[in-house]
py3Dmol code that shows the C-alpha trace and the ligand (Angstrom):
import py3Dmol

protein = """\
ATOM      1  CA  MET A   1     140.183 -77.161 127.815  1.00  0.00           C
ATOM      2  CA  ALA A   2     139.910 -80.732 126.421  1.00  0.00           C
ATOM      3  CA  GLY A   3     143.551 -81.133 126.312  1.00  0.00           C
ATOM      4  CA  PHE A   4     146.429 -81.626 123.729  1.00  0.00           C
ATOM      5  CA  VAL A   5     147.083 -84.680 121.736  1.00  0.00           C
ATOM      6  CA  ASP A   6     150.857 -85.045 120.841  1.00  0.00           C
ATOM      7  CA  VAL A   7     151.505 -87.467 117.929  1.00  0.00           C
ATOM      8  CA  HIS A   8     155.319 -87.406 118.031  1.00  0.00           C
ATOM      9  CA  SER A   9     157.621 -87.922 120.994  1.00  0.00           C
ATOM     10  CA  HIS A  10     160.649 -89.895 122.213  1.00  0.00           C
ATOM     11  CA  VAL A  11     159.623 -90.783 125.574  1.00  0.00           C
ATOM     12  CA  VAL A  12     160.302 -94.587 125.211  1.00  0.00           C
ATOM     13  CA  PHE A  13     163.609 -94.435 127.300  1.00  0.00           C
ATOM     14  CA  GLY A  14     166.958 -96.075 126.227  1.00  0.00           C
ATOM     15  CA  VAL A  15     165.895 -96.963 122.533  1.00  0.00           C
ATOM     16  CA  ASP A  16     166.871 -93.761 120.592  1.00  0.00           C
ATOM     17  CA  ASP A  17     168.083 -90.223 121.154  1.00  0.00           C
ATOM     18  CA  GLY A  18     165.121 -89.541 123.463  1.00  0.00           C
ATOM     19  CA  ALA A  19     164.594 -90.173 127.057  1.00  0.00           C
ATOM     20  CA  HIS A  20     167.663 -91.851 128.690  1.00  0.00           C
ATOM     21  CA  SER A  21     166.040 -93.456 131.607  1.00  0.00           C
ATOM     22  CA  LEU A  22     162.596 -94.525 133.072  1.00  0.00           C
ATOM     23  CA  ASP A  23     162.870 -91.619 135.499  1.00  0.00           C
ATOM     24  CA  HIS A  24     163.667 -89.192 132.717  1.00  0.00           C
ATOM     25  CA  ALA A  25     160.693 -90.515 130.554  1.00  0.00           C
ATOM     26  CA  VAL A  26     158.365 -90.040 133.559  1.00  0.00           C
ATOM     27  CA  GLU A  27     159.700 -86.444 133.956  1.00  0.00           C
ATOM     28  CA  LEU A  28     158.794 -85.719 130.253  1.00  0.00           C
ATOM     29  CA  LEU A  29     155.368 -87.224 130.685  1.00  0.00           C
ATOM     30  CA  THR A  30     154.766 -85.229 133.771  1.00  0.00           C
ATOM     31  CA  GLU A  31     155.832 -81.966 132.094  1.00  0.00           C
ATOM     32  CA  ALA A  32     153.556 -82.888 129.138  1.00  0.00           C
ATOM     33  CA  ARG A  33     150.687 -83.498 131.377  1.00  0.00           C
ATOM     34  CA  ASP A  34     151.236 -80.292 133.473  1.00  0.00           C
ATOM     35  CA  THR A  35     151.331 -78.291 130.115  1.00  0.00           C
ATOM     36  CA  GLY A  36     147.974 -79.517 128.968  1.00  0.00           C
ATOM     37  CA  THR A  37     148.637 -82.798 127.130  1.00  0.00           C
ATOM     38  CA  ARG A  38     146.059 -85.526 127.733  1.00  0.00           C
ATOM     39  CA  LEU A  39     147.314 -88.137 125.171  1.00  0.00           C
ATOM     40  CA  ILE A  40     150.907 -88.611 123.899  1.00  0.00           C
ATOM     41  CA  PHE A  41     152.175 -91.133 121.412  1.00  0.00           C
ATOM     42  CA  ALA A  42     155.616 -92.502 122.089  1.00  0.00           C
ATOM     43  CA  THR A  43     157.349 -92.785 118.701  1.00  0.00           C
ATOM     44  CA  PRO A  44     160.800 -94.298 118.824  1.00  0.00           C
ATOM     45  CA  HIS A  45     162.740 -94.276 115.491  1.00  0.00           C
ATOM     46  CA  ILE A  46     162.390 -97.269 113.284  1.00  0.00           C
ATOM     47  CA  VAL A  47     164.633 -97.733 110.322  1.00  0.00           C
ATOM     48  CA  PRO A  48     163.947-100.383 107.669  1.00  0.00           C
ATOM     49  CA  PRO A  49     164.434-103.196 106.538  1.00  0.00           C
ATOM     50  CA  TYR A  50     161.016-104.135 107.823  1.00  0.00           C
ATOM     51  CA  HIS A  51     160.710-107.732 106.730  1.00  0.00           C
ATOM     52  CA  GLY A  52     162.370-108.941 109.949  1.00  0.00           C
ATOM     53  CA  TRP A  53     160.109-106.900 112.140  1.00  0.00           C
ATOM     54  CA  ASN A  54     158.470-108.941 114.635  1.00  0.00           C
ATOM     55  CA  ALA A  55     158.042-109.034 118.537  1.00  0.00           C
ATOM     56  CA  SER A  56     161.022-111.426 118.797  1.00  0.00           C
ATOM     57  CA  GLN A  57     163.453-109.023 117.162  1.00  0.00           C
ATOM     58  CA  PRO A  58     165.700-107.624 119.844  1.00  0.00           C
ATOM     59  CA  ARG A  59     165.109-103.907 119.068  1.00  0.00           C
ATOM     60  CA  ILE A  60     161.369-104.299 118.808  1.00  0.00           C
ATOM     61  CA  ALA A  61     161.302-106.473 121.981  1.00  0.00           C
ATOM     62  CA  ARG A  62     163.259-103.767 123.835  1.00  0.00           C
ATOM     63  CA  ILE A  63     160.974-101.024 122.647  1.00  0.00           C
ATOM     64  CA  ARG A  64     157.913-102.896 123.716  1.00  0.00           C
ATOM     65  CA  ARG A  65     159.424-103.797 127.133  1.00  0.00           C
ATOM     66  CA  HIS A  66     160.462-100.232 127.902  1.00  0.00           C
ATOM     67  CA  PHE A  67     157.202 -98.818 126.699  1.00  0.00           C
ATOM     68  CA  ALA A  68     155.290-101.204 128.970  1.00  0.00           C
ATOM     69  CA  ALA A  69     157.441-100.131 131.913  1.00  0.00           C
ATOM     70  CA  LEU A  70     156.719 -96.475 131.157  1.00  0.00           C
ATOM     71  CA  ARG A  71     152.959 -97.016 130.688  1.00  0.00           C
ATOM     72  CA  ASP A  72     152.950 -98.640 134.240  1.00  0.00           C
ATOM     73  CA  ARG A  73     154.664 -95.534 135.668  1.00  0.00           C
ATOM     74  CA  ALA A  74     152.758 -92.946 133.717  1.00  0.00           C
ATOM     75  CA  PRO A  75     151.445 -90.139 135.980  1.00  0.00           C
ATOM     76  CA  SER A  76     147.714 -89.927 136.355  1.00  0.00           C
ATOM     77  CA  GLY A  77     145.966 -87.531 133.893  1.00  0.00           C
ATOM     78  CA  ILE A  78     147.975 -88.450 130.770  1.00  0.00           C
ATOM     79  CA  GLU A  79     147.392 -91.308 128.402  1.00  0.00           C
ATOM     80  CA  VAL A  80     150.516 -92.745 126.599  1.00  0.00           C
ATOM     81  CA  ARG A  81     150.168 -94.999 123.444  1.00  0.00           C
ATOM     82  CA  LEU A  82     152.817 -96.666 121.335  1.00  0.00           C
ATOM     83  CA  GLY A  83     153.664 -95.676 117.758  1.00  0.00           C
ATOM     84  CA  TYR A  84     156.874 -95.351 115.774  1.00  0.00           C
ATOM     85  CA  GLU A  85     158.606 -92.774 113.647  1.00  0.00           C
ATOM     86  CA  VAL A  86     159.420 -94.515 110.495  1.00  0.00           C
ATOM     87  CA  THR A  87     162.465 -93.560 108.391  1.00  0.00           C
ATOM     88  CA  ALA A  88     161.769 -93.485 104.699  1.00  0.00           C
ATOM     89  CA  ARG A  89     163.608 -96.280 102.823  1.00  0.00           C
ATOM     90  CA  PRO A  90     160.921 -97.337 100.278  1.00  0.00           C
ATOM     91  CA  HIS A  91     163.599 -99.280  98.338  1.00  0.00           C
ATOM     92  CA  ARG A  92     163.809-101.680 101.307  1.00  0.00           C
ATOM     93  CA  LEU A  93     160.168-102.380 101.436  1.00  0.00           C
ATOM     94  CA  ARG A  94     159.001-105.718 100.189  1.00  0.00           C
ATOM     95  CA  ALA A  95     155.722-106.196  98.556  1.00  0.00           C
ATOM     96  CA  GLY A  96     154.426-108.060 101.535  1.00  0.00           C
ATOM     97  CA  ASP A  97     155.720-105.816 104.197  1.00  0.00           C
ATOM     98  CA  ASP A  98     152.852-104.695 106.395  1.00  0.00           C
ATOM     99  CA  ILE A  99     153.226-101.035 107.228  1.00  0.00           C
ATOM    100  CA  ALA A 100     150.100-101.176 109.451  1.00  0.00           C
ATOM    101  CA  ARG A 101     152.412-102.545 112.234  1.00  0.00           C
ATOM    102  CA  PHE A 102     153.713 -99.171 112.626  1.00  0.00           C
ATOM    103  CA  ARG A 103     150.470 -97.335 113.144  1.00  0.00           C
ATOM    104  CA  LEU A 104     149.946 -94.958 115.976  1.00  0.00           C
ATOM    105  CA  GLU A 105     148.180 -97.241 118.517  1.00  0.00           C
ATOM    106  CA  GLY A 106     144.365 -97.002 117.989  1.00  0.00           C
ATOM    107  CA  THR A 107     144.578 -94.984 114.677  1.00  0.00           C
ATOM    108  CA  GLU A 108     145.081 -95.381 111.024  1.00  0.00           C
ATOM    109  CA  LEU A 109     147.937 -93.064 110.945  1.00  0.00           C
ATOM    110  CA  VAL A 110     151.732 -93.747 110.366  1.00  0.00           C
ATOM    111  CA  LEU A 111     154.236 -91.141 111.425  1.00  0.00           C
ATOM    112  CA  MET A 112     157.131 -90.677 109.003  1.00  0.00           C
ATOM    113  CA  ASP A 113     160.442 -89.188 109.957  1.00  0.00           C
ATOM    114  CA  GLY A 114     160.827 -85.858 107.935  1.00  0.00           C
ATOM    115  CA  PRO A 115     163.739 -84.420 106.228  1.00  0.00           C
ATOM    116  CA  GLN A 116     167.144 -84.356 108.146  1.00  0.00           C
ATOM    117  CA  ALA A 117     170.231 -84.420 105.875  1.00  0.00           C
ATOM    118  CA  ALA A 118     168.098 -86.189 103.183  1.00  0.00           C
ATOM    119  CA  PRO A 119     166.254 -86.230 100.837  1.00  0.00           C
ATOM    120  CA  TRP A 120     168.328 -84.170  98.417  1.00  0.00           C
ATOM    121  CA  VAL A 121     166.610 -81.992  95.907  1.00  0.00           C
ATOM    122  CA  GLY A 122     165.051 -84.290  93.263  1.00  0.00           C
ATOM    123  CA  ASP A 123     165.129 -87.335  95.586  1.00  0.00           C
ATOM    124  CA  SER A 124     161.553 -88.854  95.613  1.00  0.00           C
ATOM    125  CA  THR A 125     162.250 -91.143  98.613  1.00  0.00           C
ATOM    126  CA  MET A 126     159.667 -89.499 100.864  1.00  0.00           C
ATOM    127  CA  GLU A 127     156.898 -89.144  98.186  1.00  0.00           C
ATOM    128  CA  ARG A 128     157.313 -92.892  97.446  1.00  0.00           C
ATOM    129  CA  LEU A 129     156.889 -93.849 101.056  1.00  0.00           C
ATOM    130  CA  VAL A 130     153.822 -91.554 101.268  1.00  0.00           C
ATOM    131  CA  ARG A 131     152.278 -93.210  98.356  1.00  0.00           C
ATOM    132  CA  ARG A 132     152.989 -96.786  99.717  1.00  0.00           C
ATOM    133  CA  ILE A 133     151.363 -95.934 103.054  1.00  0.00           C
ATOM    134  CA  ARG A 134     148.297 -94.528 101.357  1.00  0.00           C
ATOM    135  CA  ALA A 135     148.177 -97.517  99.057  1.00  0.00           C
ATOM    136  CA  GLU A 136     147.688 -99.608 102.252  1.00  0.00           C
ATOM    137  CA  GLY A 137     144.653 -97.537 103.296  1.00  0.00           C
ATOM    138  CA  LEU A 138     146.563 -95.604 105.877  1.00  0.00           C
ATOM    139  CA  THR A 139     147.322 -91.934 106.376  1.00  0.00           C
ATOM    140  CA  PRO A 140     150.962 -90.826 106.592  1.00  0.00           C
ATOM    141  CA  ILE A 141     151.946 -87.945 108.875  1.00  0.00           C
ATOM    142  CA  LEU A 142     155.133 -86.316 107.665  1.00  0.00           C
ATOM    143  CA  ALA A 143     157.236 -84.930 110.601  1.00  0.00           C
ATOM    144  CA  HIS A 144     158.925 -81.470 110.625  1.00  0.00           C
ATOM    145  CA  PRO A 145     158.802 -80.446 106.997  1.00  0.00           C
ATOM    146  CA  GLU A 146     159.993 -77.048 107.974  1.00  0.00           C
ATOM    147  CA  ARG A 147     163.499 -78.434 108.351  1.00  0.00           C
ATOM    148  CA  ARG A 148     163.733 -79.034 104.564  1.00  0.00           C
ATOM    149  CA  ALA A 149     163.867 -75.337 103.733  1.00  0.00           C
ATOM    150  CA  SER A 150     166.168 -74.122 106.315  1.00  0.00           C
ATOM    151  CA  TRP A 151     168.114 -76.674 108.242  1.00  0.00           C
ATOM    152  CA  ARG A 152     171.615 -78.156 107.534  1.00  0.00           C
ATOM    153  CA  ARG A 153     173.818 -77.241 104.639  1.00  0.00           C
ATOM    154  CA  GLU A 154     172.224 -78.689 101.565  1.00  0.00           C
ATOM    155  CA  PRO A 155     170.507 -76.295  98.992  1.00  0.00           C
ATOM    156  CA  PRO A 156     167.111 -75.307 100.221  1.00  0.00           C
ATOM    157  CA  ASP A 157     164.084 -77.087  98.821  1.00  0.00           C
ATOM    158  CA  PRO A 158     161.252 -74.598  99.441  1.00  0.00           C
ATOM    159  CA  GLY A 159     158.630 -76.673  97.583  1.00  0.00           C
ATOM    160  CA  PHE A 160     159.247 -79.807  99.587  1.00  0.00           C
ATOM    161  CA  ALA A 161     156.261 -79.437 102.006  1.00  0.00           C
ATOM    162  CA  GLU A 162     154.003 -78.695  99.140  1.00  0.00           C
ATOM    163  CA  ARG A 163     155.000 -81.790  97.295  1.00  0.00           C
ATOM    164  CA  MET A 164     154.489 -83.913 100.301  1.00  0.00           C
ATOM    165  CA  LYS A 165     151.045 -82.510 100.871  1.00  0.00           C
ATOM    166  CA  ALA A 166     150.084 -82.994  97.275  1.00  0.00           C
ATOM    167  CA  ALA A 167     151.242 -86.740  97.580  1.00  0.00           C
ATOM    168  CA  GLY A 168     148.679 -87.104 100.334  1.00  0.00           C
ATOM    169  CA  ALA A 169     150.615 -86.586 103.743  1.00  0.00           C
ATOM    170  CA  LEU A 170     149.341 -84.749 106.661  1.00  0.00           C
ATOM    171  CA  LEU A 171     152.037 -82.358 107.669  1.00  0.00           C
ATOM    172  CA  GLN A 172     153.260 -82.105 111.399  1.00  0.00           C
ATOM    173  CA  VAL A 173     155.379 -79.134 112.290  1.00  0.00           C
ATOM    174  CA  ASP A 174     157.595 -79.533 115.394  1.00  0.00           C
ATOM    175  CA  ALA A 175     157.077 -77.378 118.416  1.00  0.00           C
ATOM    176  CA  SER A 176     160.878 -76.825 118.504  1.00  0.00           C
ATOM    177  CA  GLY A 177     160.582 -75.618 114.826  1.00  0.00           C
ATOM    178  CA  LEU A 178     158.105 -72.932 115.898  1.00  0.00           C
ATOM    179  CA  THR A 179     159.973 -71.838 118.996  1.00  0.00           C
ATOM    180  CA  GLY A 180     163.280 -71.516 117.180  1.00  0.00           C
ATOM    181  CA  ALA A 181     165.024 -74.174 119.243  1.00  0.00           C
ATOM    182  CA  ASP A 182     165.531 -76.226 116.005  1.00  0.00           C
ATOM    183  CA  GLY A 183     167.827 -73.806 114.512  1.00  0.00           C
ATOM    184  CA  PRO A 184     167.739 -70.379 112.701  1.00  0.00           C
ATOM    185  CA  ASN A 185     165.263 -69.994 109.832  1.00  0.00           C
ATOM    186  CA  THR A 186     163.316 -73.206 110.679  1.00  0.00           C
ATOM    187  CA  ASP A 187     160.881 -71.055 112.699  1.00  0.00           C
ATOM    188  CA  VAL A 188     160.500 -68.791 109.614  1.00  0.00           C
ATOM    189  CA  GLU A 189     159.568 -71.726 107.411  1.00  0.00           C
ATOM    190  CA  ALA A 190     157.398 -73.190 110.050  1.00  0.00           C
ATOM    191  CA  ARG A 191     155.354 -69.876 110.068  1.00  0.00           C
ATOM    192  CA  ARG A 192     155.218 -69.645 106.275  1.00  0.00           C
ATOM    193  CA  LEU A 193     153.640 -73.238 106.177  1.00  0.00           C
ATOM    194  CA  LEU A 194     151.191 -72.367 108.918  1.00  0.00           C
ATOM    195  CA  ALA A 195     150.239 -69.205 107.106  1.00  0.00           C
ATOM    196  CA  GLU A 196     149.739 -70.967 103.933  1.00  0.00           C
ATOM    197  CA  GLY A 197     147.367 -73.421 105.554  1.00  0.00           C
ATOM    198  CA  LEU A 198     149.617 -76.459 104.858  1.00  0.00           C
ATOM    199  CA  ILE A 199     150.121 -77.692 108.454  1.00  0.00           C
ATOM    200  CA  ASP A 200     147.710 -80.237 110.027  1.00  0.00           C
ATOM    201  CA  LEU A 201     149.394 -80.896 113.365  1.00  0.00           C
ATOM    202  CA  ILE A 202     151.834 -79.671 115.830  1.00  0.00           C
ATOM    203  CA  GLY A 203     153.872 -82.429 117.533  1.00  0.00           C
ATOM    204  CA  SER A 204     156.421 -81.841 120.222  1.00  0.00           C
ATOM    205  CA  ASP A 205     159.105 -84.346 118.827  1.00  0.00           C
ATOM    206  CA  GLY A 206     159.935 -84.170 122.484  1.00  0.00           C
ATOM    207  CA  HIS A 207     163.333 -85.672 123.367  1.00  0.00           C
ATOM    208  CA  GLY A 208     164.348 -83.707 126.452  1.00  0.00           C
ATOM    209  CA  SER A 209     165.894 -80.265 127.049  1.00  0.00           C
ATOM    210  CA  ARG A 210     166.263 -79.028 123.483  1.00  0.00           C
ATOM    211  CA  SER A 211     162.797 -80.214 122.566  1.00  0.00           C
ATOM    212  CA  PRO A 212     160.514 -80.720 125.523  1.00  0.00           C
ATOM    213  CA  ALA A 213     157.520 -82.778 125.343  1.00  0.00           C
ATOM    214  CA  ARG A 214     155.000 -80.055 125.407  1.00  0.00           C
ATOM    215  CA  LEU A 215     152.702 -78.290 123.049  1.00  0.00           C
ATOM    216  CA  ASP A 216     151.383 -75.176 124.965  1.00  0.00           C
ATOM    217  CA  VAL A 217     154.123 -72.627 123.968  1.00  0.00           C
ATOM    218  CA  ALA A 218     153.959 -73.694 120.287  1.00  0.00           C
ATOM    219  CA  ARG A 219     150.180 -73.519 120.406  1.00  0.00           C
ATOM    220  CA  THR A 220     150.488 -70.006 121.463  1.00  0.00           C
ATOM    221  CA  MET A 221     152.962 -69.090 118.847  1.00  0.00           C
ATOM    222  CA  ALA A 222     150.874 -70.677 116.029  1.00  0.00           C
ATOM    223  CA  ALA A 223     147.896 -68.621 117.258  1.00  0.00           C
ATOM    224  CA  GLU A 224     149.863 -65.602 116.370  1.00  0.00           C
ATOM    225  CA  VAL A 225     149.845 -66.698 112.865  1.00  0.00           C
ATOM    226  CA  VAL A 226     146.598 -68.631 112.265  1.00  0.00           C
ATOM    227  CA  GLY A 227     144.401 -67.228 115.159  1.00  0.00           C
ATOM    228  CA  ASP A 228     143.441 -69.028 118.324  1.00  0.00           C
ATOM    229  CA  ALA A 229     140.744 -71.442 117.178  1.00  0.00           C
ATOM    230  CA  ALA A 230     142.781 -72.741 114.282  1.00  0.00           C
ATOM    231  CA  ALA A 231     145.926 -73.177 116.549  1.00  0.00           C
ATOM    232  CA  THR A 232     143.847 -75.236 118.869  1.00  0.00           C
ATOM    233  CA  ARG A 233     142.750 -77.488 116.184  1.00  0.00           C
ATOM    234  CA  LEU A 234     146.447 -78.225 115.449  1.00  0.00           C
ATOM    235  CA  VAL A 235     146.964 -79.594 118.937  1.00  0.00           C
ATOM    236  CA  ASP A 236     143.731 -81.036 120.204  1.00  0.00           C
ATOM    237  CA  GLY A 237     143.471 -84.233 118.048  1.00  0.00           C
ATOM    238  CA  SER A 238     141.068 -82.823 115.502  1.00  0.00           C
ATOM    239  CA  ALA A 239     143.328 -83.995 112.660  1.00  0.00           C
ATOM    240  CA  LEU A 240     143.406 -87.421 114.049  1.00  0.00           C
ATOM    241  CA  LYS A 241     139.630 -87.509 114.801  1.00  0.00           C
ATOM    242  CA  LEU A 242     140.481 -88.075 118.445  1.00  0.00           C
TER     243      LEU A 242
END
"""
ligand_1 = """\
1
LIG
Fe 161.094 -87.533 116.127
"""
view = py3Dmol.view(width=600, height=400)
view.addModel(protein, "pdb")
view.setStyle({"model": 0}, {"cartoon": {"style": "trace"}})
view.addModel(ligand_1, "xyz")
view.setStyle({"model": 1}, {"stick": {}})
view.zoomTo()
view.show()
C-alpha cells in the first residue's frame, strides 16, 4: 500500500475549530499515520478579505508558527504540509489578490470550504470563486458538497455538486460525510455523488473526535459503492498527481 494522501484537515492547533493543542495535533497525526495516511495537508480556515494577507498579519503569523511547531513534532512516517481552506467571499477579492498564496504546499490546488449554511439556492458565490481560481491557472477543490443536499435547515439544493463540477472544481467528499458522522442524509448524498462519478477525492476534514483525521474507514465504505480500485484512487493522491 502506497499510503493515503489527505488534502483536508484541521491539525494546525489553536487557530480554528480543529486541534486545540500541539499534543492534540500530534495525536491526530499519529492516528492518521497508523491508519494509512502518508501525506496530510493541514488546512486551517481562512476568511477574506485577502488583500491584507501577508506573513506579518497576526493570524497568518500564528498559523505559520503553529504549523512549524507541528512539523517539528510530526511522528515519523507521515509528511505534513501547509495549505488553507478558503471561505468563498468572491465579492471581497480584489483584482490583484493573489490566490496562489493559498495553494496546498507543493501543488497547484486550492481547497475551498464547501457549503455550510450558505450558499442559498440561487446564490452563485461558490461558482464565482471556482471560476476566479481557475482564471489564475489553479485548480479548486470544493470540500464536502454532500452537505448542500442534506445538512442544516435550508431547502435542499440537489444540483449543487453538479453545478460546481461543471464550473471546474474537483469535488472532495468528507470521510465524516460517508460514515454518517456529519448528520443524517449527508451519507446518502455522499453515496449518490460517488455512484454518479462526481467525486474526485475523499478528505478527512479531521478536527478531532467527530471527524478523525483518517481515511481508511471512508475508503472501505466508498469501495462498497465504486469498487476497490476506484475507492483507492480517491485517497491515494491520484487526483493531485502525487
Ligand atoms: Fe474543513
